[in-house]
N, C-alpha and C positions, 0 to 999 in steps of 0.2 A: 622220096629218095630211092635210088635204085638198089637192087640187091647186089651185093659184092661177093665174089667167090672167096670163101674162107679156106677150104682145103677139100681133099677128096673124101667122099663118104667112107671109104675103106680106112681112113686115118683116125676114125673116131669109133672105137669099139663100144658096145653096150656097157653101161655102168662107168663110163669114163668121161673126162673133160679135157679140153685142149684150149690153150690161149692162142690168139691170133691178133695181129695189128692190122686194122682196116682204116684207111684214111686218117692215120695217126692216133686212132683210138684202140686201146687194148680191150679185146672182147674175149670172154670165156664162153665156149660152146660145149654143151653137155648132151650125152645120149643117155636118157633116163628111161629104161624099158622101151626103147624105140622112139620115144618122144625127143625131138631135137629142140633144145632150149638155149637161149643166149642172153647173157647179162654183161654189164661192165665187169672187167676182170680186176676188181678191187673190193675189198671189204670196206664198208662205209665207216667202220669203227677205227681201223688202223692200216688201211691200204694193202693188206696181204693179197696175194694172188688167189682168187677163188678157184681158178682152174687146178690149183694144187690141193684143194680141199677134198673132203670125203663126200661122196654122193650117197644120199640116203633116200629111200622110199618110205614115207611116213604118213600113215592115214590117207593113202591115195595121192599124196603130194610128192613131188620131186623137190628135195631139199639139198642144199649144199652147205657143208659145215666149213667155216673158215679154219685154215690150218694153224693160225696163230693163237687165237683166243676162244675158238669154239662157237662163235655166233652162227646161227642158222638163218638161211634165207630161202624163201619159197621161190623156186626158179620160174614158175609160171607168172607170178605176180610181182616178184622182186621184193615182197614184204620181208622186213626183218622179223624173225620169229622168236629169237632169244637174245638176251643181253650177252655181251656188252653192246652189240649193235642196236641202234634205235631207228636209223634212217634206212629206207629201202634202197636197193640197187636198181638201176635202170635195166629194163628188159628190151629185147629186140626180136622182131619177127625172123623166123628161120624157115628155109625151104630147101628141098632137094631138087636140083636141076641136072638131069642126067646122072653123072657119077659124082657131082660136086655138091657140097653143102654151101649154101649162100645165106648171108645175113643182110638184112635191110637196116641201114643206119638212120 
């Protein structure tokens, strides 16, 4: 699959996340200490937007906390790290092309 433009690099500050819809899929892209990471923008427990969650750097991992019930997900692997979530989220490759952040679906 090709990489698709998500948004400008300047639109994603370090320590933040942003949701975007690409080919009908809602994707959350995060800037975790300079690492750009993308996952499906929904918690596998109860469909909350992960882009609205809190970004945590924990034991060298970039972790997103679901804003509704506090489940944690590893943004590099998609693994569910804490309850109530038990299913992982899908991850996507991300790259910077010029001034844009692109996601491969």
